[in-house]
C-alpha positions in Angstrom: -0.1 -24.3 38.7 -3.2 -24.8 36.6 -3.2 -23.0 33.3 -6.7 -21.5 34.1 -5.4 -19.6 37.1 -2.4 -18.1 35.4 -2.9 -14.4 34.7 0.0 -14.1 32.2 1.7 -16.4 29.8 4.5 -16.2 27.2 4.1 -17.8 23.7 7.3 -19.7 23.2 7.0 -19.5 19.5 6.8 -15.7 19.2 8.1 -14.6 22.6 4.9 -12.4 23.0 3.6 -12.0 26.5 -0.2 -12.3 27.0 -2.5 -11.4 30.0 -5.8 -12.8 30.9 -8.9 -10.6 30.6 -12.0 -12.3 31.2 -12.0 -15.6 29.2 -9.3 -14.4 26.7 -5.5 -13.9 26.7 -4.6 -10.5 25.1 -1.1 -9.6 24.0 0.9 -7.2 26.1 1.7 -4.8 23.2 2.6 -1.1 23.5 4.0 1.6 21.2 7.3 3.0 22.5 7.5 6.7 23.6 8.4 9.0 20.7 9.9 12.4 20.7 7.2 15.1 20.3 7.6 17.1 17.2 5.7 19.8 15.4 5.2 18.9 11.8 5.4 21.5 9.0 4.0 21.3 5.5 6.5 18.6 4.4 6.2 16.5 7.4 2.4 16.4 7.1 2.4 15.7 3.5 4.9 12.7 4.1 2.8 11.4 7.0 -0.4 11.5 4.9 1.5 9.8 2.0 2.7 7.0 4.3 -0.8 6.4 5.8 -2.5 6.4 2.4 -0.1 4.6 0.2 2.6 2.9 2.3 0.5 1.5 5.1 3.1 -1.3 5.9 6.0 1.1 6.2 3.8 3.5 8.2 2.7 0.7 10.7 6.2 -0.6 11.0 7.7 2.9 11.8 4.8 3.5 14.2 5.4 0.3 16.1 9.2 0.5 16.1 9.0 4.1 17.4 10.8 5.6 14.4 7.9 7.4 12.8 8.5 10.8 14.5 12.3 10.6 13.8 11.6 9.8 10.0 9.1 12.6 9.7 11.5 15.1 11.4 14.4 14.1 9.2 12.3 14.4 6.0 10.9 17.9 6.9 14.4 19.2 7.8 15.8 17.8 4.6 12.9 19.1 2.5 13.2 22.6 3.9 17.0 22.8 3.3 16.5 21.3 -0.2 13.8 23.8 -1.2 15.9 26.7 0.0 18.9 25.4 -1.9 16.9 25.0 -5.1 15.3 28.4 -4.7 18.7 30.0 -4.4 20.1 28.1 -7.5 17.0 29.0 -9.6 17.2 32.6 -8.5 20.7 32.9 -9.7 19.9 31.2 -13.1 16.9 33.6 -13.7 18.9 36.8 -13.1 16.5 37.8 -10.4 17.8 40.7 -8.3 16.7 42.5 -5.2 16.5 45.8 -7.2 13.6 44.3 -9.3 11.6 44.2 -6.0 11.5 48.1 -6.1 11.3 48.6 -9.9 9.0 45.7 -11.1 7.2 44.2 -8.1 4.8 42.0 -10.1 7.5 40.4 -12.3 9.6 39.8 -9.1 6.7 38.3 -7.2 5.5 36.2 -10.1 9.0 34.9 -10.7 9.6 34.0 -7.1 6.3 32.1 -6.9 7.2 30.2 -10.0 10.7 29.4 -8.6 9.2 28.2 -5.2 6.6 26.0 -7.1 9.4 24.4 -9.1 11.5 23.8 -6.1 8.6 22.3 -4.2 7.7 19.9 -7.1 11.4 18.6 -7.2 11.2 18.0 -3.4 7.8 16.3 -3.6 9.1 13.9 -6.2 12.3 13.2 -4.5 11.5 13.1 -0.8 7.9 13.2 0.0 6.2 10.9 -2.5 8.7 8.0 -2.6 
């Protein structure tokens, strides 16, 4: 069969299949189906970090179909780690539930500080690496 009449061909060196469109052979590439997930704050931050600073890793995971699984794992780990750190810091700061009723502003300020500390730790250990 004449090469000009063939609609598809496989590159023996790379193993990639091509199809004829007009005068050009285009590769038959597709991204595998991925599980649909809803990203929370940490998942979105990791996705943006990968897109902006780790383009090769982002592209590789996207093409392999592992991006959503990676983001889901990161956000679950980050959620758990933040909660764990908050619990530990609360215990170290002697913050009690009684303070909610007696000194609300102190309690809220301390909790906001604790949450910010916990998130900074998670950002540096999980999100921005």
